[in-house]
C-alpha positions as CSV (number, residue, x, y, z in Angstrom):
1,M,36.2,-0.4,24.5
2,A,33.2,-1.5,26.4
3,N,32.3,2.1,27.2
4,A,32.6,3.1,23.5
5,Y,30.5,0.0,22.5
6,M,27.8,0.9,25.0
7,S,27.8,4.5,23.8
8,Y,27.3,3.5,20.1
9,W,24.7,0.9,21.1
10,G,22.7,3.4,23.1
11,G,22.9,6.0,20.3
12,A,21.8,3.4,17.7
13,H,18.8,2.4,19.8
14,A,17.8,6.1,20.5
15,M,17.9,6.7,16.7
16,F,15.8,3.7,16.2
17,V,13.2,4.9,18.7
18,V,13.1,8.4,17.2
19,G,12.9,7.1,13.6
20,S,10.1,4.7,14.6
21,A,8.2,7.6,16.3
22,I,8.5,9.7,13.1
23,L,7.3,6.8,10.9
24,L,4.4,6.1,13.3
25,R,3.3,9.7,13.2
26,Q,3.5,9.9,9.4
27,G,1.5,6.6,9.2
28,I,-1.2,8.1,11.5
29,I,-1.4,11.2,9.3
30,V,-1.8,9.2,6.1
31,L,-4.4,6.9,7.6
32,G,-6.2,9.8,9.3
33,A,-6.4,11.7,6.0
34,K,-7.8,8.6,4.3
35,L,-10.4,7.9,7.1
36,L,-11.5,11.6,7.3
37,T,-12.0,11.9,3.5
38,Q,-15.7,12.0,2.9
39,N,-17.1,10.7,-0.4
40,P,-13.6,10.0,-1.9
41,D,-14.9,8.9,-5.3
42,A,-16.7,12.1,-6.1
43,A,-15.5,14.0,-9.2
44,R,-15.2,17.4,-7.4
45,V,-13.8,18.6,-4.0
46,S,-15.4,21.1,-1.7
47,L,-13.0,23.0,0.6
48,G,-13.5,25.4,3.5
49,N,-14.7,24.8,7.0
50,F,-18.2,26.2,6.4
51,P,-20.8,23.4,6.7
52,Q,-23.4,25.3,4.6
53,Y,-21.1,25.2,1.6
54,I,-19.9,21.6,1.9
55,K,-21.7,19.7,-0.8
56,T,-22.2,16.1,0.4
57,S,-21.9,14.8,-3.1
58,Y,-18.4,16.3,-3.3
59,T,-15.2,15.0,-1.7
60,H,-14.4,16.9,1.5
61,F,-12.2,16.6,4.6
62,N,-14.3,16.3,7.8
63,A,-13.1,15.4,11.3
64,G,-16.1,16.8,13.1
65,K,-16.0,19.2,16.0
66,R,-14.9,17.0,18.8
67,L,-12.4,14.8,16.9
68,G,-11.2,17.9,15.1
69,D,-10.5,19.7,18.3
70,F,-8.6,16.7,19.7
71,L,-6.5,16.3,16.6
72,D,-5.8,20.0,16.6
73,A,-4.7,19.9,20.2
74,V,-2.2,17.0,19.5
75,G,-0.9,18.7,16.3
76,L,-2.4,16.2,13.8
77,L,-5.3,18.1,12.2
78,N,-3.4,20.4,9.9
79,P,-1.0,17.7,8.7
80,M,-3.9,15.4,8.0
81,N,-5.7,18.2,6.1
82,Q,-2.4,18.8,4.1
83,Q,-2.2,15.1,3.3
84,F,-5.9,15.2,2.2
85,M,-5.0,18.1,-0.1
86,R,-1.9,16.2,-1.5
87,N,-4.1,13.2,-2.3
88,Q,-6.7,15.3,-4.1
89,I,-4.1,17.4,-6.0
90,A,-2.5,14.1,-7.2
91,K,-5.9,13.1,-8.6
92,L,-6.2,16.5,-10.3
93,K,-9.8,16.9,-9.1
94,P,-11.5,20.3,-9.6
95,M,-12.0,22.1,-6.3
96,D,-14.4,24.7,-5.0
97,V,-13.3,26.9,-2.2
98,T,-16.0,29.1,-0.6
99,I,-14.8,32.3,1.2
100,V,-17.1,34.0,3.7
101,R,-16.4,36.8,6.2
102,D,-13.8,35.0,8.2
103,V,-11.3,33.0,6.2
104,G,-9.8,30.2,8.3
105,K,-6.1,29.3,8.4
106,N,-6.9,25.9,6.8
107,T,-8.7,27.6,3.9
108,I,-5.7,29.8,3.3
109,M,-3.4,26.8,3.5
110,E,-5.5,24.8,1.0
111,M,-5.6,27.7,-1.5
112,G,-1.9,28.2,-1.1
113,M,-1.2,24.5,-1.9
114,L,-3.4,24.7,-5.0
115,Q,-1.6,27.8,-6.2
116,K,1.8,26.4,-5.5
117,S,1.0,23.2,-7.4
118,G,0.9,25.1,-10.7
119,L,-1.7,22.6,-11.9
120,Y,-4.8,24.7,-11.6
121,N,-6.5,27.8,-13.0
122,M,-8.6,29.8,-10.6
123,Y,-12.0,31.3,-11.3
124,T,-13.8,33.5,-8.9
125,Q,-17.6,34.2,-8.6
126,I,-20.2,35.3,-6.0
127,S,-22.0,32.4,-4.4
128,S,-25.6,31.8,-5.6
129,D,-27.0,33.0,-2.3
130,F,-24.6,36.1,-2.3
131,T,-23.1,35.2,1.1
132,G,-19.6,34.4,-0.1
133,I,-17.1,34.1,-2.9
134,V,-16.5,30.8,-4.6
135,N,-13.0,30.2,-5.9
136,T,-13.1,27.3,-8.4
137,F,-9.8,25.6,-9.1
138,E,-9.9,23.7,-12.4
139,P,-6.9,21.5,-13.4
140,W,-5.4,22.8,-16.6
141,I,-4.0,19.4,-17.5
142,K,-5.6,16.0,-17.3
């Protein structure tokens, strides 16, 4: 009986530790997305990892180079970016995604999330300086 008790006790504590680690990671992701959201009260969102197209008056996700590299190395950058997208989609903000020569994996992920949400219509045009394509996602419901 003592052996069985210790086995259950050890298993329960292991599950507690694993569950706590999962909750801690999710909390870090949610907090990180909030802290790395620039200009959160803006009416529009600028997406894409191209500094020349990020409009400072728009909401955008920005971890910076050094912090971004660190978060990417520990596997938190993409989940934080996805949380940022979920937050903006929930607010039904219009979003501008600028595509230049090399489309990054995050830009593809962001556009995929917008398309899968089923809440946006997409419009495409050439950027005003003719260096890229701007995909504008406008919510079809408000």
